[in-house]
C-alpha positions in Angstrom: 0.0 0.0 0.0 2.9 2.3 0.5 3.8 2.1 -3.1 0.4 3.1 -4.3 0.1 6.0 -1.8 3.2 7.6 -3.2 1.9 7.4 -6.8 -1.4 9.1 -5.8 0.5 11.9 -4.1 2.5 12.4 -7.3 -0.7 12.4 -9.3 -2.3 14.8 -6.9 0.8 17.1 -7.1 0.7 17.2 -10.9 -3.0 17.9 -10.9 -2.5 20.5 -8.2 -0.2 22.5 -10.5 -2.1 21.7 -13.7 -4.4 24.8 -13.3 -1.4 27.0 -12.7 0.3 25.7 -15.8 -2.8 26.2 -17.8 -3.1 29.8 -16.6 0.6 30.4 -17.3 0.3 29.0 -20.8 -2.8 31.2 -21.5 -1.0 34.2 -20.1 2.0 33.5 -22.3 -0.3 33.1 -25.4 -2.0 36.4 -24.5 1.4 38.1 -24.1 2.7 36.8 -27.4 -0.4 38.0 -29.2 -0.3 41.4 -27.5 3.4 41.9 -28.2 2.8 40.9 -31.8 0.1 43.4 -32.1 2.2 46.1 -30.4 5.1 45.4 -32.8 2.9 45.6 -35.8 1.4 48.9 -34.6 4.9 50.3 -33.9 6.2 49.3 -37.3 3.1 50.7 -39.0 3.3 54.0 -37.2 7.1 54.3 -37.8 6.5 54.0 -41.6 3.7 56.6 -41.4 5.9 59.0 -39.5 8.7 58.5 -42.1 6.2 59.2 -44.9 4.9 62.3 -43.1 8.4 63.6 -42.4 9.4 63.2 -46.1 6.2 65.1 -47.1 7.1 67.8 -44.5 10.6 68.2 -45.9 9.2 68.7 -49.5 6.7 71.2 -48.3 9.3 73.1 -46.3 11.5 73.3 -49.4 8.5 74.5 -51.5 7.8 77.1 -48.8 11.4 78.3 -48.8 11.3 78.7 -52.6 8.1 80.6 -52.5 9.4 82.8 -49.7 12.4 83.6 -51.9 10.2 84.4 -54.8 8.1 86.7 -52.6 11.2 88.6 -51.5 12.4 89.0 -55.1 8.9 90.3 -56.1 8.9 92.8 -53.1 12.3 94.0 -54.2 11.1 94.5 -57.7 8.1 96.4 -56.5 10.3 98.7 -54.4 12.5 99.3 -57.5 9.5 100.1 -59.6 8.7 103.0 -57.2 11.9 104.7 -58.4 11.5 106.9 -61.5 15.1 106.4 -62.6 14.6 102.6 -62.7 11.4 103.0 -64.7 13.3 105.2 -67.2 16.0 102.6 -67.5 13.3 99.9 -68.2 11.6 102.2 -70.8 14.9 102.8 -72.6 16.1 99.2 -72.5 12.9 97.3 -73.2 10.9 99.7 -75.3 13.4 102.1 -76.9 11.7 105.1 -75.4 13.8 108.2 -74.6 13.2 111.6 -73.1 12.9 114.4 -75.6 16.2 116.0 -74.5 18.1 112.7 -74.8 19.9 111.6 -77.9 20.2 107.9 -78.2 23.6 106.5 -79.2 23.3 103.5 -81.3 26.3 101.5 -82.5 26.7 101.2 -86.2 26.1 97.5 -87.0 27.0 97.9 -90.7 30.7 98.8 -90.2 33.1 95.9 -89.6 
């Protein structure tokens, strides 16, 4: 009878911890699933952040270019307020001269 009593105590010991092992394995399965989901979410968000950063860099470059164009246009507007500059444009682009000015044109026919 001593031999059978020790076997039942071993069986009772293994059944005693069977619930704990089951809970531990369920917990581990849950943790693996959760960590897989968290890893997927992290990877997905990192790729979205990288795409957004690339788009931001492009837009900042476009903004810098448009700011430079605005500064050039403001400079041109300020220059157009000067009568001397307007006279230079009229002479150069349209061939207009003041009545008292005599235009000097190079002779293109002589070698």
